Each structure stands twice: as structure tokens, then as C-alpha cells.
C-alpha positions in Angstrom: 59.6 -9.2 155.9 61.8 -7.3 158.3 64.0 -9.2 160.6 63.5 -8.5 164.3 66.8 -7.8 166.1 67.4 -9.8 169.2 67.2 -7.7 172.3 70.6 -7.1 174.0 71.3 -9.6 176.7 71.3 -8.1 180.1 74.2 -8.9 182.4 73.2 -10.7 185.6 72.6 -8.4 188.6 75.4 -8.5 191.2 74.7 -10.8 194.1 73.7 -9.1 197.3 74.3 -12.2 199.5 77.4 -11.7 201.7 80.4 -13.7 200.9 81.8 -16.3 203.2 84.6 -14.0 204.2 82.1 -11.2 205.1 80.0 -13.7 207.1 83.0 -14.9 209.0 84.1 -11.3 209.6 80.7 -10.2 210.9 80.5 -13.3 213.2 83.9 -12.6 214.5 83.0 -9.0 215.2 79.9 -10.1 217.1 81.9 -12.5 219.1 84.4 -9.9 220.0 81.7 -7.4 221.0 79.9 -10.0 223.2 83.2 -11.0 224.7 84.0 -7.3 225.5 80.6 -6.9 227.1 81.0 -10.0 229.2 84.5 -9.0 230.2 83.3 -5.5 231.2 80.5 -7.0 233.3 83.0 -9.4 235.0 85.4 -6.5 235.7 82.6 -4.4 237.2 81.5 -7.3 239.4 85.1 -7.9 240.5 85.6 -4.3 241.4 82.3 -4.2 243.3 83.4 -7.2 245.3 86.7 -5.5 246.1 84.7 -2.5 247.4 82.6 -4.7 249.6 85.7 -6.6 250.8 87.4 -3.3 251.7 84.4 -2.2 253.7 84.5 -5.5 255.5 88.2 -5.1 256.3 88.2 -1.3 257.0 84.8 -0.6 258.4 82.9 2.6 257.6 84.8 4.5 254.9 84.4 7.4 252.6 84.3 7.1 248.8 87.6 9.0 248.7 89.4 6.5 250.9 88.0 3.6 248.9 89.1 5.3 245.7 92.6 5.7 247.0 92.9 2.1 248.2 91.5 0.6 245.0 93.2 2.9 242.5 89.8 3.7 240.9 88.4 7.2 240.3 86.1 8.6 243.0 83.3 8.7 240.4 83.8 5.1 239.5 83.8 4.0 243.2 80.5 5.9 243.8 78.9 4.1 240.9 79.8 0.8 242.5 78.6 2.1 245.9 75.3 3.2 244.4 74.8 -0.4 243.1 75.6 -1.8 246.5 73.2 0.7 248.1 70.6 -0.4 245.7 71.0 -4.1 246.5 70.9 -3.5 250.2 74.4 -4.7 251.1 75.7 -1.2 251.9 74.2 1.8 253.8 75.5 5.3 254.7 75.7 7.4 257.8 77.1 10.8 258.8 80.6 10.7 260.4 80.6 11.2 264.2 82.3 14.5 265.0 83.6 15.9 268.3 83.3 19.6 269.0 82.3 22.2 266.4 81.7 21.0 262.9 83.6 22.9 260.2 82.1 24.4 257.1 80.7 22.3 254.4 78.9 19.0 254.5 81.1 16.1 255.8 81.8 13.2 253.5 79.3 10.3 254.0 80.6 7.1 255.4 79.7 3.9 253.6 79.3 0.7 255.7 78.0 -2.8 255.3 74.5 -3.7 256.3 73.6 -7.0 258.0 73.1 -8.4 254.5 76.5 -7.2 253.5 78.1 -8.8 256.5 76.2 -12.0 255.8 78.1 -12.2 252.5 81.3 -12.6 254.5 82.4 -15.8 256.4 79.7 -16.9 258.9 80.0 -19.5 261.6 76.5 -19.5 263.0 73.0 -18.7 262.0 69.5 -19.3 263.1 70.4 -22.8 264.4 72.9 -21.4 266.8 70.5 -18.8 268.1 67.8 -21.4 268.6 70.2 -23.7 270.5 71.2 -20.8 272.8 67.6 -19.9 273.4 66.9 -23.5 274.4 70.0 -23.4 276.6 68.9 -20.2 278.3 65.4 -21.6 278.8 66.6 -24.8 280.3 69.7 -23.7 282.2 69.3 -20.0 282.7 71.8 -17.2 282.0 74.6 -19.0 283.8 74.4 -21.8 281.2 74.8 -19.3 278.4 77.8 -17.8 280.1 79.4 -21.2 280.5 78.9 -21.9 276.8 80.4 -18.5 275.8 83.4 -19.2 278.1 83.9 -22.6 276.6 83.7 -21.2 273.1 86.5 -18.7 273.7 88.5 -21.2 275.7 88.9 -23.1 272.4 90.2 -19.9 270.7 92.6 -19.3 273.6 94.0 -22.8 273.3 94.7 -22.3 269.7 96.1 -18.8 270.0 98.1 -19.1 273.3 101.2 -20.8 271.9 101.3 -18.5 268.9 101.2 -15.4 271.1 103.5 -16.7 273.8 106.3 -17.2 271.2 106.5 -13.4 270.5 107.4 -10.3 272.5 104.4 -8.6 274.4 104.6 -5.6 272.0 104.0 -7.9 269.0 101.1 -9.9 270.5 98.3 -7.6 269.4 99.3 -7.8 265.8 99.7 -11.6 266.0 96.3 -11.8 267.6 94.8 -9.7 264.9 96.4 -12.1 262.3 95.0 -15.1 264.1 91.5 -13.6 264.3 91.6 -12.7 260.6 92.3 -16.4 259.8 89.1 -17.3 261.7 87.1 -14.8 259.7 87.1 -11.7 261.9 89.0 -9.4 259.4 91.0 -7.9 262.3 93.7 -5.3 262.4 95.4 -3.1 264.9 96.1 0.7 264.8 97.9 3.1 267.0 95.7 5.1 269.3 97.2 7.4 272.0 99.1 5.4 274.6 98.0 2.0 273.3 96.3 0.2 270.4 92.9 -0.4 269.0 92.1 -3.9 267.9 89.4 -3.6 265.3 87.4 -6.6 264.1 85.6 -5.6 260.9 83.6 -8.8 260.7 81.8 -10.9 263.4 81.0 -14.5 262.4 78.5 -14.6 265.3 77.0 -11.1 265.1 73.4 -12.1 264.8 73.7 -14.5 267.7 75.7 -12.0 269.8 73.1 -9.4 269.3 70.7 -11.5 271.3 73.3 -13.0 273.6 76.0 -10.4 274.6 77.6 -13.0 276.8 79.5 -14.0 273.7 81.0 -10.5 273.3 81.8 -10.3 277.1 83.6 -13.7 277.0 85.6 -12.7 273.9 86.8 -9.5 275.6 87.9 -11.4 278.7 89.8 -13.8 276.5 91.6 -11.0 274.7 92.7 -9.6 278.1 94.0 -13.0 279.1 95.8 -13.6 275.8 97.5 -10.2 275.9 98.0 -10.3 279.7 96.6 -6.8 280.1 93.3 -5.2 280.9 91.4 -4.2 277.7 88.3 -2.2 277.1 85.6 -3.0 274.5 84.5 0.2 273.0 82.1 -0.9 270.3 80.6 -4.1 268.8 79.0 -4.9 265.5 76.4 -6.9 267.3 75.2 -3.7 269.0 75.0 -1.8 265.7 78.5 -0.4 265.4 80.4 -0.7 262.2 83.4 -2.4 263.9 84.1 -4.4 267.0 86.7 -2.1 268.7 88.9 -3.1 271.7 91.3 -0.7 273.3 94.5 -2.0 274.7 95.7 0.6 277.2 99.3 -0.1 277.7 102.2 2.3 276.9 104.5 -0.6 276.3 102.6 -1.7 273.3 103.8 -0.4 269.9 101.9 -0.4 266.7 103.1 -2.9 264.1 105.3 -1.6 261.3 
């Protein structure tokens, strides 16, 4: 009887399960990838907020100006502006030109919408508007005017000592600084024989749109604080991008 040879033993198949080191490496790679995605999203959000803040401070601006101020490429700024346009916090308009327009299409100006301004510091809302409507109904226009004057009188009291301690030529800049601390995002710029005081945010814009007495009282207060007649050229409450006040005095010099 022939003996049957034992079949050769097969070596065990190599394990396909990942080793502990491989598992840890893959988990670490996923963590790094997720972290990079989150960091990129946070960076985009931060840059977008910087764009919105610049529009708040500077008023209507072109993508090129925003790009220069932010140190970001024009294409990158436009991507952020497109996102802000999509969420309704930014809109565009054509620049106002005087005289004949040159060749080519002028660069669009980007500006905050009411929703965009609402993201900034706000002092009043529907409650204030309702209160003023009640005041107007019960006391008439004169009562609203008295309220507006009382409101700016409080600002004058706080600003007067600060302005009186500096030379007249420095007061517009000091006033702009004080207004900015109260949420007006104000700045001055040289304009002809005087200055323009620009307030890029109005904490009471929605109320002032219905009650312009607030704007009138504020303009009168600026005149008293600077001890010079000023002229209000534009207001956010009336649909302009910036509240602009002209200070027509040749003795005023722009801040350095």
C-alpha cells in the first residue's frame, strides 16, 4: 500500500488589517486636514469681516481700494464681496461723476446695506422709533425737536472739555475721534478750504430716517462744538453712504 504524502503546509496569508501605527497616522492626517479646513474657513470669515469693517469706516469703496488697504489680491477681495452681496449686507452703485465721463466703465462702488449697517454698533431700534412716534403724537413736532436737542446736549457736555483743551485747528480731528468712540466711525479729510467730517456709521439711522430732527440737532451741535458754521452735505438716514459735514473755514488744517 502506497503511502500518501502529506500536502505541503501553506504559509498564512498576510494580514490586511492596518497596524496600530498606520491607524494613528491616518487619524492624525484626518485631524490635520479637518483642522486646515476649519482654519481656512475661519480665515475667510475674518477677512470678510475686515472687508465689512472697512466699508463701515470708509464708506462706498472700490474693490481696488479695499484690496490695497487689506493687502489682499483684488480677485480675493471680490470673492468676499460676492459673498457679502449674496447675504444682503453689501450692495453696489455706480460712482457719481461730474462732467463728461471718460472711456471705459467706471469701477463699481461697494457699500453697506441697512442690514450691513445693522451689524455695526446700534444705539436704538424699533423701541426708540415707537417712543418718538408717541412723543410726536402727544406733543407735536416741537416735542420731538426738544428731545433731539436734549440728546445732542448730552454729547456736547461730554465732548466740550475735550475739544476746548486743543487748538481750533485740531478740534475736527478730536471730534471725529470722540464720535468714533460712540460708534459713528468718524474721520476727517481735507477738502478745498476746509474739512469734511465723515461719519460712516449712524447708530440712529433708522430712527433718523423717520425723524430728521435728530440729524438737524446733531449738525447744530457740531457747529457749536467747533465754533464755526458747518453744512451737512449728506446723511446715511437719507440714503447716502456717509453722513458728511463740511467745515468751511480756511483756518482749519487736516490732521497729519
